[in-house]
C-alpha positions in Angstrom: -0.1 0.0 0.0 1.6 3.3 -1.3 0.7 6.1 1.5 -0.7 9.4 0.1 2.8 11.1 0.3 3.9 14.0 -1.5 7.5 14.4 -2.6 9.5 17.8 -3.0 13.2 18.7 -2.5 14.2 19.9 1.2 14.9 23.3 2.0 17.7 24.7 4.5 15.0 25.7 7.3 14.4 22.2 7.4 17.7 21.0 7.9 16.6 20.5 12.0 13.8 18.1 10.7 15.9 16.2 8.4 18.9 15.2 11.1 16.1 14.4 14.0 14.6 11.6 11.2 17.3 10.6 10.4 18.5 10.1 13.9 14.9 8.1 14.5 15.0 6.0 11.3 18.5 5.8 10.1 21.4 3.3 10.7 24.3 4.9 12.0 25.9 8.5 11.5 28.1 10.1 9.1 30.6 12.9 10.1 28.4 15.2 7.7 25.4 14.3 9.3 25.3 17.7 11.1 23.3 21.6 10.1 26.6 22.9 8.6 26.9 19.3 6.7 23.7 19.3 5.4 24.0 23.3 4.7 26.9 22.6 2.4 24.8 19.9 0.6 22.0 22.4 -0.2 24.1 25.2 -1.3 26.2 22.7 -3.7 23.0 21.4 -5.1 19.8 22.1 -4.2 17.5 19.5 -5.3 19.8 16.5 -4.0 17.6 16.1 -0.9 14.4 14.8 -1.6 11.8 14.7 1.6 8.6 12.7 1.8 5.9 14.6 3.5 2.1 13.2 4.5 -0.3 14.9 1.5 -2.2 16.1 4.0 1.3 17.5 6.6 3.8 18.5 3.8 5.5 20.4 7.0 6.2 16.9 8.8 9.1 15.0 7.1 8.6 11.5 7.1 11.4 10.1 4.7 14.3 11.7 2.6 17.1 10.7 0.5 20.0 11.9 -0.9 20.2 11.6 -4.8 23.8 13.4 -5.6 24.9 14.2 -9.1 28.4 15.0 -9.8 28.1 15.6 -13.5 29.2 12.1 -13.5 27.9 9.5 -11.5 24.7 9.1 -9.6 25.2 8.6 -5.6 22.5 7.8 -3.4 22.7 8.8 0.4 20.4 8.6 3.5 17.4 7.1 2.2 15.3 7.0 5.6 11.8 6.8 6.4 10.3 7.4 10.0 9.8 4.1 12.0 6.1 5.0 12.3 5.6 5.2 8.1 7.8 2.3 6.6 5.8 -0.4 4.9 3.8 2.2 2.9 5.3 2.6 -0.4 7.5 5.4 0.7 11.1 4.3 0.0 10.5 3.1 -3.3 8.5 6.3 -4.4 11.8 8.4 -2.8 13.8 5.9 -5.0 12.2 6.3 -8.1 11.9 10.2 -7.7 15.9 10.1 -7.9 16.2 7.9 -10.2 14.2 10.1 -12.5 15.9 12.9 -11.6 19.5 11.4 -12.3 18.1 10.1 -15.7 17.1 13.7 -16.2 20.4 14.6 -15.9 22.0 12.1 -18.1 22.9 10.0 -15.8 23.5 6.2 -16.5 23.9 3.9 -13.4 23.4 4.9 -9.6 25.1 4.0 -6.2 24.0 3.6 -2.7 26.3 3.6 0.5 25.0 0.9 2.7 26.2 0.0 5.7 27.3 -3.5 5.7 25.4 -4.6 9.0 22.3 -2.6 8.3 20.2 -5.7 7.3 17.2 -3.5 6.7 19.1 -1.3 4.7 20.3 -4.2 2.3 17.0 -5.9 1.9 15.6 -2.3 0.7 18.0 -1.8 -1.8 18.1 -5.3 -2.8 14.3 -5.4 -3.4 14.5 -1.6 -5.3 17.0 -3.6 -7.8 20.9 -2.7 -6.0 23.5 -5.0 -5.4 26.7 -5.1 -4.3 29.7 -5.4 -6.3 32.4 -7.7 -4.8 35.2 -6.2 -6.9 34.6 -3.0 -5.5 36.3 -1.6 -2.3 35.3 1.9 -0.7 38.3 3.9 0.4 38.0 7.1 2.6 40.1 9.3 4.5 38.8 11.6 6.9 39.8 15.0 5.5 39.4 17.3 9.2 40.2 14.4 11.6 
């Protein structure tokens, strides 16, 4: 069943609500999960953070996905749905909106960041047609230790 939702891009004044949702719904945190990090994201690409709200209450954010486009690759981050609104098609709707954005921008392949120990996330991404690439590993270096 798909909940009656509205999808739109987030605004800078919604950063606290987005961070609160991630604290409730997302597994794990990142060094960029703070107001400054999200503000920088929106300043660089105002359309990349897609939020889901109940159609009757467009001020309440119940889901997010970051659909990052660097001009070459399509990256998905922070697919999160409020635990009280899960299993209603919100995650699928967010992913469809992100993929439509990528297609409109000329993207040819999307990748998703999924924690290895996030069983729910792995099942969600797999159900959406995504899968791990065993030949690749993610290498990282914090720039501001």
